[in-house]
C-alpha positions as MATLAB code, in Angstrom:
seq = 'XXXXXXXXXXXXXXXXXXXXXXXXXXXXXXXXXXXXXXXXXXXXXXXXXXXXXXXXXXXXXXXXXXXXXXXXXXXXXXXXXXXXXXXXXXXXXXXXXXXXXXXXXXXXXXXXXXXXXXXXXXXXXXXXXXXXXXXXXXXXXXXXXXXXXXXXXXXXXXXXXXXXXXXXXXXXXXXXXXXXXXXXXXXXXXXXXXXXXXXXXXXXXXXXXXXXXXXXXXXXXXXXXXXXXXXXXXXXXXXXXXXXXXXXXXXXXXXXXXXXXXXXXXXXXXX';
ca = [
      22.649   79.196  -47.201;
      26.384   78.344  -46.877;
      28.920   75.840  -48.029;
      31.276   73.628  -46.085;
      33.034   71.526  -47.503;
      31.341   71.324  -50.578;
      27.740   69.882  -49.519;
      25.100   73.683  -48.548;
      23.941   73.226  -44.976;
      20.601   73.470  -44.168;
      19.180   76.830  -42.879;
      16.651   77.224  -39.449;
      15.543   73.855  -38.328;
      13.534   70.575  -39.140;
      10.765   71.741  -40.363;
      11.965   74.021  -43.454;
      13.113   70.780  -44.794;
       9.434   70.320  -45.737;
       8.425   73.491  -46.600;
       7.020   73.477  -50.040;
       7.876   77.308  -50.430;
      11.388   77.318  -49.694;
      14.457   75.681  -52.029;
      15.049   74.240  -48.475;
      17.894   71.126  -48.050;
      16.277   68.224  -46.751;
      17.071   67.396  -43.077;
      19.484   64.535  -43.057;
      20.375   63.943  -46.465;
      21.186   67.590  -46.701;
      19.764   67.716  -50.750;
      18.010   69.812  -52.745;
      16.058   70.042  -56.605;
      18.331   69.712  -58.904;
      20.722   68.102  -56.442;
      20.551   65.001  -58.106;
      18.623   62.721  -60.592;
      15.224   60.856  -60.765;
      16.679   57.343  -60.224;
      18.147   56.397  -58.206;
      21.153   53.604  -56.433;
      20.321   52.614  -52.666;
      23.266   50.661  -51.355;
      23.294   50.368  -47.578;
      26.925   51.419  -47.268;
      28.648   54.769  -47.493;
      31.747   52.918  -48.606;
      29.721   51.708  -51.603;
      28.940   55.321  -52.456;
      32.375   55.608  -54.497;
      32.750   52.632  -55.786;
      29.391   52.515  -57.579;
      30.087   55.577  -58.787;
      33.045   54.861  -60.704;
      31.141   52.842  -62.810;
      28.856   55.733  -64.143;
      31.051   57.646  -66.591;
      31.149   61.007  -64.871;
      29.639   61.445  -60.886;
      30.671   63.666  -58.453;
      30.152   63.999  -55.092;
      26.934   66.578  -54.142;
      25.899   65.552  -50.149;
      27.666   63.677  -47.360;
      25.672   63.083  -43.755;
      25.279   60.320  -41.223;
      25.115   57.569  -43.045;
      23.471   59.662  -46.139;
      26.149   60.216  -48.420;
      25.966   60.845  -52.348;
      27.349   61.532  -55.870;
      25.354   61.701  -59.000;
      26.408   61.500  -62.603;
      25.569   60.269  -65.834;
      25.703   57.039  -67.824;
      25.466   56.309  -71.088;
      23.610   60.004  -71.032;
      21.409   58.648  -68.669;
      21.218   61.402  -65.280;
      22.077   58.399  -62.675;
      22.368   59.189  -58.384;
      23.960   57.256  -56.082;
      22.627   57.057  -52.496;
      23.909   55.541  -49.804;
      20.926   54.479  -47.138;
      22.685   52.992  -43.251;
      21.728   50.393  -42.402;
      17.773   49.054  -41.689;
      14.677   50.271  -42.997;
      14.232   53.577  -40.188;
      16.818   55.839  -41.917;
      15.862   53.708  -45.274;
      12.583   55.236  -45.409;
      13.924   58.364  -44.199;
      15.737   58.241  -47.677;
      13.336   57.484  -49.651;
      10.698   60.419  -48.235;
      13.687   62.834  -48.586;
      15.190   61.614  -51.918;
      11.327   61.811  -53.347;
      10.860   65.353  -51.701;
      13.196   66.937  -54.353;
      12.567   65.071  -57.773;
      14.101   60.981  -57.459;
      11.456   58.806  -58.766;
      12.762   55.394  -59.096;
      14.545   53.471  -56.650;
      16.855   50.739  -57.118;
      17.956   49.063  -53.900;
      21.506   47.573  -54.947;
      22.516   44.876  -51.330;
      23.720   41.854  -50.554;
      21.953   39.058  -48.591;
      22.003   35.509  -46.999;
      20.838   32.591  -48.852;
      17.304   31.043  -47.824;
      16.757   27.974  -50.535;
      19.079   25.740  -51.472;
      18.996   26.720  -54.681;
      19.914   29.919  -53.661;
      24.022   29.629  -53.918;
      26.601   32.376  -53.285;
      27.448   34.737  -56.233;
      24.228   34.721  -57.489;
      21.186   37.268  -57.832;
      17.928   38.042  -56.108;
      15.608   40.376  -58.030;
      13.456   40.777  -55.738;
       9.667   40.280  -56.705;
       8.086   41.295  -52.899;
       9.196   41.206  -48.879;
       8.011   39.389  -46.209;
       7.519   42.646  -43.971;
       9.364   41.726  -40.526;
      10.652   44.861  -39.960;
       9.265   47.257  -38.036;
       9.050   51.213  -39.957;
       6.132   49.861  -42.593;
       3.628   49.152  -40.268;
       3.795   52.756  -39.273;
       3.198   53.572  -43.489;
       0.458   50.753  -44.089;
      -1.092   47.801  -42.267;
       0.467   44.519  -42.015;
      -1.633   43.423  -44.178;
      -0.373   45.663  -47.246;
       1.758   43.683  -49.432;
       5.138   45.078  -49.870;
       5.486   44.389  -53.946;
       8.581   45.548  -56.317;
       7.221   47.869  -59.410;
       6.646   45.645  -62.681;
       8.385   47.311  -64.915;
      11.347   48.060  -62.901;
      11.250   44.270  -62.148;
      10.710   43.458  -65.562;
      13.982   45.698  -66.665;
      16.464   44.243  -64.661;
      15.469   41.234  -65.109;
      16.593   41.790  -69.134;
      20.114   43.184  -67.823;
      20.770   40.169  -66.218;
      19.922   37.999  -68.801;
      21.662   40.632  -71.300;
      24.732   40.082  -69.108;
      24.520   36.557  -68.491;
      24.522   36.742  -64.729;
      22.830   33.671  -62.417;
      19.795   34.945  -61.060;
      16.599   34.558  -59.387;
      12.896   36.407  -59.588;
      11.051   36.140  -56.043;
      10.173   37.361  -52.513;
      12.785   38.433  -50.227;
      12.711   38.063  -46.352;
      13.546   41.716  -44.119;
      14.278   41.652  -40.778;
      15.493   44.025  -38.025;
      17.418   42.132  -36.174;
      21.227   41.093  -37.932;
      22.181   38.519  -35.198;
      18.095   37.745  -34.551;
      18.908   35.649  -37.956;
      22.385   34.495  -37.250;
      22.114   33.594  -33.617;
      18.042   32.609  -32.888;
      19.631   30.321  -30.373;
      20.816   33.440  -27.524;
      17.447   34.875  -27.823;
      14.738   35.258  -25.648;
      12.146   34.114  -28.437;
      14.142   31.915  -30.149;
      11.548   29.271  -30.781;
       9.233   32.145  -32.540;
      12.334   33.108  -34.734;
      12.586   29.969  -35.503;
       9.264   28.556  -36.923;
       8.876   31.820  -38.722;
      12.413   31.143  -40.640;
      11.263   27.503  -41.645;
       8.175   28.857  -42.650;
       9.552   31.462  -44.954;
      11.869   28.759  -46.016;
       9.018   26.250  -46.861;
       7.257   29.306  -48.257;
       9.511   29.466  -51.319;
      12.147   33.253  -49.532;
      14.195   32.929  -51.700;
      16.883   35.138  -49.293;
      17.547   37.735  -46.127;
      18.652   41.086  -46.050;
      17.210   44.708  -44.307;
      15.945   47.291  -46.405;
      13.719   46.088  -49.129;
       9.979   45.368  -47.191;
      10.343   49.265  -46.717;
      11.691   50.931  -49.649;
       8.170   48.771  -51.864;
       5.953   49.737  -49.042;
       7.353   53.443  -49.139;
       7.408   53.738  -52.397;
       4.079   52.189  -53.219;
       2.775   55.523  -50.563;
       4.673   57.777  -52.591;
       3.882   56.653  -55.656;
       7.174   55.581  -57.097;
       9.005   53.120  -58.815;
      11.082   50.492  -57.165;
      13.313   47.492  -57.589;
      15.414   45.776  -55.248;
      18.954   43.689  -56.740;
      20.308   41.992  -53.682;
      24.251   39.646  -54.315;
      24.174   36.128  -52.190;
      26.900   37.183  -50.587;
      26.869   34.040  -47.674;
      25.071   30.928  -46.703;
      24.917   30.219  -43.154;
      23.623   26.685  -43.103;
      26.108   25.566  -45.175;
      28.767   27.840  -43.969;
      29.147   29.639  -46.891;
      30.767   33.374  -48.553;
      31.896   34.760  -51.126;
      36.486   36.117  -50.784;
      36.879   39.559  -50.614;
      37.793   39.584  -54.200;
      35.200   38.038  -54.739;
      32.578   39.922  -53.517;
      34.513   43.043  -55.033;
      33.418   41.371  -59.052;
      30.117   40.075  -58.388;
      29.122   43.562  -56.625;
      30.781   45.120  -59.809;
      28.310   43.140  -62.197;
      24.860   44.103  -59.581;
      26.304   47.632  -60.593;
      26.647   46.905  -63.658;
      22.873   45.290  -63.936;
      21.279   48.209  -62.197;
      22.751   51.340  -64.480;
      21.606   49.292  -68.154;
      18.497   48.833  -66.362;
      17.798   52.772  -66.300;
      18.363   53.053  -70.210;
      14.903   51.588  -70.247;
      13.851   53.801  -67.782;
      12.322   56.912  -68.945;
      13.674   60.037  -68.030;
      11.715   62.457  -65.599;
      12.105   66.006  -64.612;
];
């Protein structure tokens, strides 16, 4: 294998990345065994990776390709990794598949969301226990009747960490969608009536917030037999016209990182 800008390049074609007999670099994330820890934080935005890694005790860049940027290091002696997934479920599923291939066994999404309840206020955290599968990726893994649920032990570890850090938080179901503008401008869509009807149903059902990746993380995680969780900052409230300032956003995201890192200390290291 050759190196370019510190990142190893895969030899051959796509299928080489899936040959268990080879120490091949995974095709999309450009990672191999030994590059990552068992515990992986999953932001969507590659621009958040360095920000998250700044909270580690030490970290180094190990790969960067397409939307996938990865840094690995330690927090209080525990190995930790952060890998960006890009926006939405298709690229997130690829990340989980390839990270699991090279040793990851715990995945925690760290992202933002929009409020769906009167009591989920801007600046609060939502620890997802499950997700509405209003996206197209997870149905290519499991029938729609299969629930998208987070791992119980990860949920408890995140809850304990939120309490430790005195963070305002909620536990419950979130909504995962494919279309950002289908939510924000439903009236412009050809299926406006359907979008509004389903949104109203989810609100009545107690769904806490809306985001774009958790459902697939939970379903793919169930299939791959790995641990999953999600911490979602409520960054805006469309109904009230509220959103965080840049300064507030950065401070609240820092709280999310610390919360997830401390929760990792309750998860046994797997090698």
